DRENFI-14264 format. One line per 3 residues: for each residue z, x, y of C-alpha. Coordinates in steps of 0.2 Angstrom, whole numbers, plus 5000, padded with zeros to 4 digits. Layout:
<nodes>
Z,X,Y; ...
</nodes>
This chain:
<nodes>
4910,5294,5167; 4919,5278,5170; 4923,5267,5155
4923,5248,5158; 4932,5237,5145; 4928,5219,5144
4911,5224,5150; 4902,5208,5145; 4914,5196,5154
4915,5188,5171; 4923,5203,5179; 4917,5217,5168
4898,5213,5169; 4897,5214,5188; 4908,5229,5188
4897,5238,5176; 4882,5234,5186; 4890,5239,5203
4895,5256,5196; 4878,5259,5188; 4870,5255,5205
4882,5267,5213; 4875,5281,5202; 4890,5282,5191
4888,5286,5172; 4896,5271,5164; 4901,5267,5146
4903,5248,5143; 4915,5243,5130; 4915,5226,5121
4920,5219,5104; 4902,5215,5099; 4885,5223,5103
4879,5217,5120; 4865,5220,5132; 4870,5232,5146
4861,5238,5162; 4848,5252,5160; 4856,5269,5159
4873,5262,5153; 4880,5267,5136; 4888,5253,5126
4902,5256,5113; 4908,5242,5102; 4927,5242,5100
4942,5231,5097; 4956,5234,5110; 4969,5228,5097
4965,5244,5088; 4966,5258,5102; 4960,5272,5090
4943,5263,5090; 4941,5267,5109; 4941,5286,5106
4922,5288,5106; 4921,5278,5122; 4934,5288,5131
4928,5306,5127; 4922,5314,5143; 4928,5299,5154
4936,5302,5170; 4942,5284,5174; 4945,5268,5164
4945,5250,5169; 4957,5241,5158; 4954,5222,5155
4964,5216,5139; 4962,5197,5140; 4967,5190,5123
4969,5208,5115; 4986,5209,5124; 4993,5195,5113
4985,5200,5097; 4996,5202,5082; 5001,5220,5080
4992,5225,5097; 4999,5240,5106; 4990,5240,5123
5002,5254,5129; 4993,5265,5116; 4977,5263,5125
4984,5271,5141; 4991,5285,5130; 4973,5287,5122
4965,5288,5139; 4977,5301,5145; 4975,5312,5129
4956,5310,5131; 4956,5318,5149; 4955,5301,5159
4963,5304,5175; 4962,5286,5183; 4966,5269,5176
4963,5253,5185; 4972,5239,5176; 4967,5220,5178
4984,5212,5178; 4989,5194,5184; 4997,5186,5199
5009,5178,5188; 5018,5195,5185; 5025,5193,5202
5026,5174,5204; 5032,5169,5187; 5039,5185,5179
5049,5177,5165; 5035,5170,5154; 5031,5179,5138
5014,5185,5143; 5019,5191,5160; 5034,5201,5153
5021,5210,5142; 5009,5213,5156; 5023,5219,5168
5029,5231,5154; 5011,5237,5153; 5010,5240,5172
5026,5250,5170; 5019,5261,5157; 5004,5264,5168
5015,5269,5183; 5025,5281,5172; 5009,5289,5164
5006,5303,5176; 4989,5296,5179; 4981,5290,5195
4982,5271,5195; 4979,5255,5204; 4984,5237,5198
4974,5221,5202; 4983,5205,5201; 4971,5190,5203
4975,5172,5203; 4964,5159,5196; 4946,5163,5193
4932,5152,5200; 4923,5155,5184; 4935,5144,5175
4925,5130,5182; 4912,5134,5168; 4924,5124,5157
4916,5109,5165; 4898,5115,5163; 4894,5105,5147
4901,5088,5154; 4892,5091,5171; 4875,5094,5162
4878,5079,5150; 4887,5066,5160; 4888,5072,5178
4907,5073,5176; 4921,5085,5180; 4937,5080,5170
4953,5090,5175; 4972,5088,5178; 4980,5088,5195
4965,5083,5204; 4972,5085,5222; 4983,5101,5219
4975,5117,5224; 4976,5136,5223; 4965,5149,5231
4954,5154,5216; 4944,5170,5217; 4926,5174,5213
4926,5186,5199; 4912,5196,5208; 4925,5200,5221
4937,5206,5208; 4923,5217,5202; 4920,5225,5219
4938,5228,5222; 4939,5236,5205; 4924,5247,5209
4932,5253,5225; 4949,5257,5216; 4939,5267,5203
4929,5277,5215; 4940,5279,5231; 4956,5290,5230
4963,5280,5245; 4968,5266,5233; 4978,5276,5221
4995,5268,5218; 4989,5251,5226; 4994,5234,5219
4982,5221,5225; 4985,5202,5224; 4967,5195,5224
4963,5177,5229; 4949,5167,5237; 4948,5163,5255
4956,5145,5254; 4966,5133,5244; 4954,5122,5234
4958,5107,5222; 4949,5103,5206; 4942,5087,5215
4935,5098,5229; 4927,5110,5216; 4918,5096,5209
4911,5091,5226; 4906,5109,5228; 4897,5109,5212
4888,5093,5217; 4883,5100,5233; 4875,5115,5224
4866,5104,5212; 4860,5092,5225; 4866,5077,5214
4882,5067,5212; 4896,5073,5201; 4910,5061,5196
4928,5067,5195; 4940,5061,5182; 4959,5066,5182
4966,5070,5165; 4984,5068,5161; 4994,5084,5157
4994,5080,5139; 4975,5077,5138; 4972,5094,5147
4984,5103,5135; 4975,5096,5120; 4958,5102,5126
4965,5120,5131; 4974,5122,5115; 4958,5123,5106
4954,5140,5114; 4971,5147,5119; 4989,5148,5112
4999,5132,5116; 5012,5142,5126; 4998,5150,5137
4991,5132,5140; 5008,5126,5145; 5010,5141,5157
4993,5138,5165; 4996,5119,5167; 5013,5124,5175
5004,5134,5188; 4990,5121,5191; 5002,5106,5192
5016,5114,5202; 5010,5130,5211; 5023,5140,5221
5021,5144,5239; 5017,5162,5233; 5003,5155,5222
4995,5145,5236; 4996,5159,5248; 4979,5167,5253
4981,5186,5251; 4973,5198,5263; 4970,5211,5250
4951,5208,5247; 4948,5209,5265; 4959,5225,5266
4949,5234,5252; 4932,5228,5255; 4932,5225,5273
4926,5207,5272; 4933,5190,5267; 4932,5185,5249
4918,5173,5244; 4921,5155,5243; 4920,5143,5228
4905,5135,5236; 4896,5152,5236; 4901,5155,5218
4895,5137,5213; 4878,5141,5222; 4876,5157,5213
4880,5149,5196; 4872,5132,5198; 4860,5135,5183
4875,5134,5171; 4878,5116,5177; 4859,5110,5176
</nodes>
């Protein structure tokens, strides 16, 4: 059995589906009750309280660990999750980390994530680490304004990074969970090309078949909006990357191709598959 945490999110949902379609027994973990594919078991658990994972981990052979905000929750001890997994008989963990662990290692959140990577490396378990850059699905932040006003509003309109389709992250994760050849792998995951927010708006317009205007926000305006859904420090970190990406953050990684044997999907492909969100 394979346990997938964050199973209702942009990565966890397609990963759960892919593993189920591959004939694997899957336990999907999320904080709240949720619909899951036929044949998949669901367990509600809060990752900030690792003891709550024990029912999900019983009998599991592998774990996909996606922490998101739980890593930063007061009193959270994500390293305990790896300990719980090992004690339950799990032999393989695939960790969803962040590109920033390598490109911006001194931010508070990246220090915490790198420490967790190190715990996993020293755990005695088989492991793989995924370090994606920006997600194509972050464009869903614009869905309401596109639906209501045919408008994308974002900072740094002409500064781009090679954002990745979460479905590609899910496919790489599935490969790492199922194939021993990926044990000990650290994979940087990006899309196939650098794309700016203005170009993303154009791709959404093309998928819709109707115009979408682009409005460039100031950094201050963008931070005010982001701070409603994330800590101010994390908003600043994100804006630093979006506004002044390093050469490493603009590099197109070959790792999706290496693992999957095909190029990563483009943002245009993601927009076409998710166009209903913008209608």
